[in-house]
C-alpha positions in Angstrom: 4.3 15.6 -14.5 3.3 12.0 -14.8 1.3 10.4 -12.0 1.2 6.7 -11.1 -1.2 5.1 -8.7 0.5 2.8 -6.2 -1.7 0.0 -4.9 -0.8 -1.5 -1.5 -2.5 -3.9 0.8 -2.0 -3.7 4.6 -2.9 -6.5 6.9 -3.1 -5.1 10.3 -4.1 -7.3 13.2 -4.9 -5.9 16.7 -1.2 -5.5 17.3 1.4 -3.0 16.2 2.6 -5.4 13.5 1.7 -4.5 9.9 2.2 -6.6 6.9 2.4 -4.3 3.9 2.4 -5.6 0.3 3.0 -3.4 -2.7 0.6 -4.9 -5.3 1.5 -2.7 -8.3 1.8 0.7 -9.9 -0.9 1.7 -12.4 -1.4 4.5 -14.9 -4.8 5.4 -13.6 -6.8 5.1 -10.4 -9.4 3.1 -12.3 -6.8 0.5 -13.2 -5.7 0.3 -9.6 -9.3 -0.1 -8.5 -9.8 -2.9 -11.1 -6.8 -4.7 -9.5 -8.6 -4.7 -6.2 -11.7 -6.2 -7.8 -9.5 -8.9 -9.5 -7.5 -9.8 -6.3 -10.0 -9.1 -3.6 -11.2 -12.7 -3.3 -7.8 -14.2 -3.2 -6.7 -15.9 0.1 -5.5 -13.4 2.6 -6.9 -10.4 0.8 -10.4 -11.5 1.3 -9.8 -11.8 5.0 -8.7 -8.1 5.2 -11.0 -6.3 2.7 -10.4 -2.9 4.2 -6.6 -3.1 3.8 -6.4 -1.6 0.3 -4.8 1.7 -0.3 -4.2 3.7 -3.5 -1.8 6.6 -3.4 -1.3 8.9 -6.3 2.4 9.7 -6.8 4.2 12.0 -9.1 7.1 10.4 -11.0 10.7 11.8 -10.6 9.9 13.4 -7.3 11.0 12.5 -3.8 8.1 11.5 -1.6 9.8 10.8 1.7 12.2 13.6 2.6 12.3 13.7 6.3 14.5 10.7 7.1 13.5 8.3 9.9 14.4 7.4 13.5 15.6 3.8 14.0 13.9 2.5 17.1 14.6 -1.1 18.1 11.5 -3.2 17.7 11.7 -4.2 21.4 11.2 -0.6 22.4 8.0 -0.1 20.4 
Protein backbone atom coordinates (compact mmCIF):
# COMPACT_ATOMS: atom_id res chain seq x y z
CA UNK A 1 0.00 0.00 0.00
CA UNK A 2 1.06 3.56 -0.60
CA UNK A 3 1.83 5.81 2.33
CA UNK A 4 1.61 9.58 2.56
CA UNK A 5 2.97 11.77 5.30
CA UNK A 6 0.47 14.34 6.51
CA UNK A 7 2.03 17.46 8.01
CA UNK A 8 -0.02 19.51 10.42
CA UNK A 9 0.69 22.39 12.75
CA UNK A 10 -1.27 22.85 15.97
CA UNK A 11 -1.27 26.11 17.86
CA UNK A 12 -2.35 25.29 21.37
CA UNK A 13 -2.50 28.05 23.94
CA UNK A 14 -3.08 27.38 27.61
CA UNK A 15 -6.76 26.84 26.86
CA UNK A 16 -8.82 24.04 25.37
CA UNK A 17 -8.79 25.83 22.02
CA UNK A 18 -6.60 24.34 19.33
CA UNK A 19 -5.92 25.85 15.94
CA UNK A 20 -5.01 22.98 13.59
CA UNK A 21 -3.64 23.69 10.14
CA UNK A 22 -3.09 20.96 7.56
CA UNK A 23 0.10 22.04 5.79
CA UNK A 24 0.41 19.33 3.17
CA UNK A 25 0.68 15.68 2.21
CA UNK A 26 4.10 14.39 1.18
CA UNK A 27 5.53 11.24 -0.40
CA UNK A 28 8.18 10.82 2.31
CA UNK A 29 8.81 11.75 5.91
CA UNK A 30 11.96 13.55 4.75
CA UNK A 31 9.89 15.76 2.43
CA UNK A 32 7.50 16.60 5.29
CA UNK A 33 10.44 17.42 7.55
CA UNK A 34 11.90 19.67 4.85
CA UNK A 35 8.62 21.61 4.80
CA UNK A 36 8.98 22.24 8.53
CA UNK A 37 12.43 23.70 7.90
CA UNK A 38 11.10 25.88 5.04
CA UNK A 39 8.09 27.15 6.96
CA UNK A 40 9.36 27.14 10.52
CA UNK A 41 10.41 30.79 10.56
CA UNK A 42 7.18 32.12 9.07
CA UNK A 43 4.98 34.32 11.30
CA UNK A 44 2.91 32.22 13.69
CA UNK A 45 4.80 28.99 13.07
CA UNK A 46 7.94 30.41 14.67
CA UNK A 47 5.91 31.31 17.79
CA UNK A 48 4.83 27.67 18.25
CA UNK A 49 7.88 25.63 17.15
CA UNK A 50 6.68 22.49 18.96
CA UNK A 51 3.36 22.44 17.12
CA UNK A 52 4.48 20.31 14.15
CA UNK A 53 3.13 16.79 13.65
CA UNK A 54 3.83 14.29 10.87
CA UNK A 55 1.48 11.33 10.59
CA UNK A 56 2.07 8.42 8.22
CA UNK A 57 -1.20 7.41 6.59
CA UNK A 58 -2.00 4.55 4.25
CA UNK A 59 -3.94 5.58 1.15
CA UNK A 60 -7.37 4.11 0.43
CA UNK A 61 -7.92 3.20 4.06
CA UNK A 62 -10.31 4.63 6.66
CA UNK A 63 -8.41 6.21 9.51
CA UNK A 64 -11.26 7.35 11.75
CA UNK A 65 -13.82 4.58 12.13
CA UNK A 66 -15.35 5.20 15.55
CA UNK A 67 -17.66 8.15 14.80
CA UNK A 68 -17.76 11.03 17.28
CA UNK A 69 -19.87 12.58 20.03
CA UNK A 70 -21.20 16.08 19.40
CA UNK A 71 -20.71 18.04 22.62
CA UNK A 72 -21.75 21.69 22.54
CA UNK A 73 -18.72 23.95 22.94
CA UNK A 74 -20.24 25.56 26.04
CA UNK A 75 -20.19 22.19 27.85
CA UNK A 76 -16.47 21.54 27.31
